N, C-alpha and C positions, 0 to 999 in steps of 0.2 A: 318464699319464693316471690320475687318483685314481679310485677306486671311489665311485660315489654314495652318501652318507652319508643315514643314516636324519633327521637335522637339518640337511641342506645347506638348504632352505628358510630357514634363519637366517641364510646367509651373504649371501643375495639381496637387492638394493633393489628397490621396487616404486615405481614413478612411478604419479601421478593429479593431479587437480585441476588440468586444463592450463587456464590463460587467458593472455591477451595485452594489453599496456598499451604503447604507444610502441614502443619499441625492444626490449622485454622480451617474453619466453616467461616466466611464473611455472609453477611445478608444487610437489607435494609428494613428498618421498620418505620411505618409511616401511619398517622394517628389523623384525625378529625381536629380541628381546632376551632370549637364553634366562637368563641369571642373574634379572633382574628379572621374567620371566614374562610378558612383555607385549611391545608393539609401540610404536615412539618414531618420531615423524616432524617433520623440519622440510620450511622453505621454500628452494627452490633457484631459480636466476635463469639464465635461458639469454641471453645478449646477441647480439640478431640481427647488430651490427654488428661486435663484435668475433668472432663466432662461438665462445664458450667459454661455460662453463657455472660458475655458482660456487654456494657456499652461504649462503644471507641470513640464515637464524636458527639458533640454538644451542639451541633449546629441546628437551624430546621430547614434546610432546603438540601441535605448531603444526600443524594440517591446515588447518581453513576459515578462507578469508580472503577479501579484495575489495579493489582498485585502489581508494585514496581521490582519486588525482590521478596526474599521471604519474612522481612520483616516492617516493610514499608507499603502505603498503600497511597495511592494518588486517586484523588476523587474531587468532583465536580462539585462546588461548592457555591452558594450566595451570601457574601458577608458586608455586601454593598450595594446600592441603588447604580445600576449602569448607567454610563455616560448618553448625554443624549443624541440619539441616532447612529452609535455606533454598537452593531453586534458584539459581543464579548465574551469571553468564556474563562472563567479563571478556575484553575487548578490547585488544589492544599493536598500538602504532602502531610502523613501521619505515620508516628510508629508504633506499632502493633502493642509496646509494652508501657506506652503511657506518653503523657506530656500533649502541649498543644498543638494544633494544627498550623501549619505555616505556608503562605503563600510559596508556591514551586515554580508557576508558569501563569503568565495571563497573554493568550491570544485574541487577537481581533477577528472573531468569527464564533458564529453561532453553529455550533458543534452538534451534533446530533447522535453520531456515536465513535469512539473512538479505540485504539489499540495499541499496545507496545511491542514493537519487535525489533531486536537487534539494536538496542539504544536509541530508537527513533520512535516517533509518536504517530502514526498513521489517524487520519480522522476525516470525518464526511461534514462538509457544513456546506451553509445555502450561499449562493452566487446568484448574483445579478450585477448588471453593469454601474448601478449607483452603488452598491455596496462596495463594490472592488475599485471604485475609484476613491470613495472614502479612506480605504485601506491603505492604497498608494499615497494620498497625501499627507502633510505633517503640519502640525502649530498653526498658525495663522489662515493658510491654505484650506485647511480642512474644516476650520471654524469657518470661514466665509462659504466653501463649499457647502456644509451641512446648513447654513442660513438660506443659500439660496435654492437648495432644493426642496424646502419647507412649502414651498408654493405647489409640487408636486401632490401635495397632501388634498389640495381642492379637487382633484380628479383623477380617473384611472385609465390608463391606457392597455386595452384587451386584445391580445393579438391570438391567442392559441385555446384549446380546451386540455383539460379543465383548468378553467380562468381562476375556482378557488377549491381550497380545500376544506373539511369539515374545520369548524373551530377555529381558523387560520384568518385569511383574507385574500385577496386577489393574487394570484401567485405571480403575475408583471415578470413571466419570465424566469424564475426563480430555478435554477438547477441543485441538484447535490453534486458537491465536486469533491476527489479526493485528494486530500493534502498530505504532505509528512513535515513534521517538524525534527529538525536534526539536534540532538542536545548539545552535540559537541560545536558544532559552527552557531547555533541558537539562530537559524534560519528556517523559512517556512519554503517549500517549494510546491506549485501546485501541478499534480501529477496527470489529471486530465480535462478536457475541456469542453465548452459548451458545441454543441447541444447535447452531449453525452451526459448521462445521469447516473449515478451510483446511488444504488438501492441498498445493496449489504456488503461488508468486509469480513473476512473471515483468514485468520491465520493460526498456526500450531506451531508455537515455540521450537519445538523437537527439529523440525523442518524446515524453518526458516524462511516459508514459503506465504506469498499474501495472494487470497483470492478475492473477486471481485463479481457480485452479481451486479448489471447493470445493463443500460440499454440506450443505442442512438436515438433520442427522444421524437418519436413521433404521435401522433395526436391521438391514431387509432389503438396504438398497441395496447394500450391499458396494463393489463397484467404480465405481457409477456416481456422476458429480459434475456440475457445472455450471461454464459462463464466465461470469466476471464484469468489469467494468471498474470500478474504483475511483477516483473523482473527487469525494470528500467524501462519498460513499454509494457502496453496492454496486449496480452495475446489469447485470442478468442480459442478456448480448449473443449467447445463443444461443437457438435455439427449439425444441431437442431436446427429447421426452420424457424419453428415458433416452438417456444417452450416457456415456462411458467418455473424456474428453479426457485427453491423454497430453503432449504437447508444443507449443510456441509459439513464434513469431516474427513480429516486424512488419517488415515490407517496406517503408511507407511510413506517411504521415500518417494515411491513411484505411483502410489493408489489414492485416488481423491473419491469419496464417495458423496453421491448427493441425491437429494428427493425432490419431487416436480412430478409434473404432468404438463402436455402438450395440449390439454384441455378440448382435446376433439371430440370425446366421446361422451361427456357431460357438463362441459363447460367451466364455467368458473369457479364450480363446488367441486371440482374431480379431485378424488381423494389420491394424494401422492404416491410415486412408487420409489423404491430404490434403483440407483444406477451406480456404474464404476466406471471411471474415466481413469486409462493409463496415460500418465503424464509425458511419459518419453514417446508413445507411438499415438498417442491421441484417440485409441481403442476405447468405444464407449459400450459397455455392456447391460442390459437390463437385469437387473438382481432377483425382484420381485415381481415378475410380471402378475401374478395371479392376486398380490396383495389386493385388498378392497376396503379396509378400514381406516381411519383415518390416524395419520401419525398426531396426535394432537388431545388437548384437552378443550372441548367445546362445551363442556358442564357448566351455565350458567351462574353467578352468583351476584347478588352487590352487596358481599360481604370480602370483597378484594381490593386492591389497590396497588397499582404499581406494577404488577407482574412482569417478566421477563422471559419469553419463551425460550425452553431449554434448548441448548445445542444436543447433540448427540454426545452419551460419553461411551468410553472405550475400557473394558475390563476383561484383561488379557487381551486376547485376539479378537474379541466378540465388540460389536458397536450395540449399543443398549439405548433403545428406543422406546416410546411412549405407542400406544395405542388406544384408543377409546371406543370399548366394545360395550353398545348398548347406552347405558348411563355411567358407567364406571371405566376408570382409567386399569391398564394394565401394562406392565413391563415386558419387553420380548428383546429378544437378541437375536442378531444377524450375524453370521459366520459363513462367509464366502456368499453363497445363494441359498443358504439354509436358514430360516427362522422358527425360532421356538418360544413360548410363552414362559417367560420367567417368573411372574408371581401378578396376582389379581388384587387391585389395591382396594379397601372398602371406601372409596368416595373418590373425590379430585383430586389427581397432583398437578399443580400448578409448574414446578421446577423439581428439577433434581441435577446433583452431580454425583460422580462415580468417584472414589477414593480407594484405591486397593481393589479389594475385593468387597468392599461394602457401598451401599448406595444411600444418600439421604436427599430428602427432598423436603418441600414445602408443599401443603394443601390443606384442603378441607376434608378431614377425615372422621369415619364414625360418628356423622353428625356434630362433630365440636368445630369451633372455631380455627382459625389459622394459627397451624403452629410450625417447626421443624420437628422433621422424623427422621429415626431410622428406619429407614424401608425394608430392612431386612427383616427386624423386631416387628414394625410398626408401635416401637416406644416414642412417646413425644419427648423430646429433647428438650422444649422449653416450655414454659406454662404461662406466655403473657394473656393469655385470654380465660385462664381458667377461673378466675373469681367471677369474671362476667357470667361465666356459662353456669357458674354453680348458685349466681345469686338471682337469675332470672329463669321466671317461668317460658323457656324455649318447649315446644310443643312438638314429638316427634314426625316425622315423614314417613308416612305408611306408603311402600310401593304397591301396586297391584296391577294384575294384568287382565286386558279384555281384548273381543276378539270386534273388529269393524265388521261392516255389511258385506266385505268381500273375503271373511275366514281369515285375515292377517291379525296376529295376536301383537297388541301393541302395551308400551307400558302406559300405568297412569299413575299418580300421585295424588294423596290429600292430605292435608293437615286438619284435623278433624276436632272439631268442637263439641257441636250435638244435633242430632237430628233437627229440633227446633229450630237453629241457627241459621240464617241468610248465607248465603255461598258466593262467593268469588270464583270466577274462573279467570286463570291468568295464562297467556299465552306470551311465548319466550320470543325473543327476536332471531335475525338470521338470513332465511329461515334455517340456514345448516348449522343450529347450535341445539343445544340439548338441555333437559332438565334431568336432575337427579335428586339423590337423598342426601342433599347439601343444603346447608343452612341458608335462607334468604330474609334478611331484614325485614322487608316490606311484607312479606307473607306471614312472619311470625306475629309483627305487629297487627296486621289485620285480623289475625287469630286471637291475639291478646284482648280486641276491640269486639268479639263476637262473632267472626266469619268461619265457616269452613273456607279452605281453600283448595281449589282443585285444579292441576295442571299436568300436561301430557306431552308426549313428542310423537306427532303426527307425520305423516310421509312429509319428506322435504326436510327433516330433522338429520341431526349427525348421529353418529354411534351404529348406525349400521352400512351396508354397500351402497355403494354410487347409486344402484336402480332405486332403492328407497329414498334417497335425497333427492331424488331427481324429480324435480315438478317444473320444469320449464315448459309454457308453455299450457301449463294445469293450475296455475295461482286460483284459489277460490274453488276448487272443483275437489280433490280428493283430499286435500288437506282439509277443508271445511267439512266433508263428511265423514272425515277420522275424528275431529274435535267434537263435530255433533254426535258420533256413536258414543266416543269419552263420555259425554256428559249424561247421556242416557244411561251408561253404565254405571257410573258414580252416584247416580240418583237413585237406581235400583239397588245396587249392592250397600251403599251406607242410608237407605232411606232419607235422602235430603229433601226438602221443598222445593219442586220446579218452579213454583211460583214465585220465589223469593232469591231470585239469582240475578249477580250481574257480571258484566264480563270487563278485563282491561287486557292491554298487552303494549307493548311498544317496538318501533320499529317495524319488521314483519308483524309482529304480534298486534302493533297499530294497524297494519294493513288489514290482518284479519279481524280486529275487533270492528273496523268501520264495514269488512265485507259482511260478519254476520248481521250486524242491526242493518243491513239492507237485505238481508234473505230469511230474516227469523224474527218474529216477536217475543221469542223466548224468555230474552233477559229484561230486567225491569229497568235496569243504568247498564251506562258504559262509559269508558273512560278510554279514548284511544289517545296516545302518546308517541311522539315524535314519527308521526304515520305517514303513508302513500296513501294519496286517494284518487292520484289522476296519472296515470303513467306516461300523459303526453306532456304535463309540465315537470314531471321526474325526469323524464328525458333532457329536456333543454337546461334545466335548473340545478340538478344534482352534481354533487363533484362526481359522481359516479355512473350519472345517469345513462351517459351516451354509450356505455357498453354493459354496463348492468342491465339496463331495460330491456335492450335488447336480448341480452342473451338467457334473461329469468322468463321474458313473457313471449320470448320466439317471435316479435314483430317489431317493427318500427312504425313512425307515422306515417312512412311513406308506403313501404312494400305489404303492410296489412293492417291498416289503422282500426277496421272495424274488429280486429282480433285484440288488439291493443286496449281498446275501448270496453268490449267487453267482460277483460279484466281488471277494469276501473273500480274501483268502489264509489265513484263520484256518480257514475251511470245510476245507480241504485238508491240513490239517495231520496228519489221521491218516495220510496218504500219504508223510510225508517219512521218508526214511531217512538225508538227508546231514546229516554232523556240522555243527553250526550255530554260528557266534559270532554274538554280538547287540550291536550297539554302538550307545547311547542316550545322550541326556544331559537330566540333569533337568530346565532351563529351554527343553527345547526343546517349546513350547507349538505349534509348527507341525504335527509329528507327535509329539503328548503321549506320555509314557512307560506308559500302558494298553494301548499296542499291543504295546509291547516284552514287557511283562509277562504279557499274554495269550499270546503266540507262546512264551516261555519255559517257561511254563506246560504247555504243549500239548508242548512237545517233550520235557519231563520224563516227562509222562503217558506219550507214547508211546516212550518210553528211548530216545530221539535224542541221542546224545553232544553235547551243547550247554553254552556258556558265557554268559554276560551280564557286558558292562562298562558301567557306567553311569559319566557323566562331572559331578561336581558342578559347578555355576558355570558350565555350558556349554549353549548352546541352538543350534540347527538348522545353525549355521554352522562346527561345531566343524571341520570337515576343512579349512577355507579360513581362516577368522580367529578359532579358537580360540585360547586361550592354548598360546603354543609347546611348553612341556612336555607338555601334554595332545596335543598334534599328534602328537609323536613318541611317546606312549604310546598313541595309536589306532592308528597306522600298527605300531607292535611287536607289539601283538594280533592285527592283522589276519595280519601277514606268520607269526607262528608259528604261528598257528592253520592257515594254509595248509601251512607247515613239516611241519605234523605229520601232517597226511593226505596229503599229495603228494609229499612226501621220504623 
């Protein structure tokens, strides 16, 4: 068995975007390309009759697609360099029986989502005044206008919040607008107008209806949105004053089921419930008022790429949906107002489709790498990663439970090397995500380098009810206690050396790393990644700061500045003695660079051994979707820092 290498993630195939049509399951396979320092994706088919998989497209950027009919797929691809200053999306068509893909449709829009309905292509695309004018001009006039607007690259006019988005750039009044392309007339019509912005669209071909989740733009509304039916014009079909709609499914001609929450009891992280709306009468009914678990898979891993959240599925007259229970996914059914557990899954389910009385899915099951599964038998239908799994020394992830100081039973995990080995505590992001018994490349690599790796799901994590996940106004208190209790429990259970321990984490895990080293000297090294250090600067610079901060720390710089400062790790920087590495990205507008700079300055001011590594061209997703070479450098920096102080 070979040792886990620092770039092993580049040998792994990642499956995503699972769909079904006729006798086929279709999906995307992506791989990291170290030479070109990017990711490449192609479409694949699984023949349900022949029980075999085959590659359909040979492109390098074929990810987003839809079925035109039983034999043809329409997909967005990149076969050429886009024209200067013109946003453009090119659709290609390919037959499932073979042949080359051919260009089918070229639209001068940067399309984020599209669907086919009654021989029309509905799509969401970015809109602002400059882009709109570029589209309306032709030929020489267009070229002259493009030259004219180049001067705008020298400055930015900001008139709203959020003024930018993670990994993007200044929003400059951009909105997501709904358009429709008519294949017969070959024309595009704009269906919604600014300031209204479209967040998602949904349609069931059997019923010919288009539904929209969107909002009349308001700086303060953040995640709140409304539900509309489009039938020549927008018609609001819910009666909520404030609500966050998340997923939709139409179960018959008169009934639409949706999930969501009004965020009134538990804030931004409140778990969804199911509702139904009668499309003729407008009557809305709560179907699952007592549902407490999340309808999602929040189990983290750095061995995914490009997954698309599953819609619900229909099996006979039942809605199939996912719940996260603890650290494992379950499939459940909803019939009327009754729910029932269908199956517990041995891992993390990323996507699924219902085909008749069968369910197929993509996930990280049984501590294996990504594959396509028959979820009834749990048989792996593909073997993209079987060679990698068999050739490398992946160590088992062991689950154990422990009691925190208030008597709650919590979940802990360890990848154990030996009692004599140093230990790395890894803290997940979120905070409303979770660790589970799935493979993580970074943790397997640390184990291969001679480290025990321990990780847990403290209060604030996903997988339990809303009360468990609710740490609003309590950051650095009960979550910190749970993590410290976990460390003590792991040390005792596995006889780990308490004098040879390091700590790391990203996002919320970075926040907790900063908090921990300001409150204990238990750890001999720390690596904080994409972190929050100061809730004041986070409030004013993050793309989500102005609503996430007040919700999560229950304060603003004006109504309770003392509380906000009390929950800021930077306040306790004068107590830090732990040698600390800071990993951050220049385009991380989720947790922007001022927090990293402030923490680094404080560390240097108080003579703490420290190092800061800033990644150009990366954002908040560096550890999971960053350029392959940057992911290697990040992991190298963290590992060498731990080596320096723990070995």
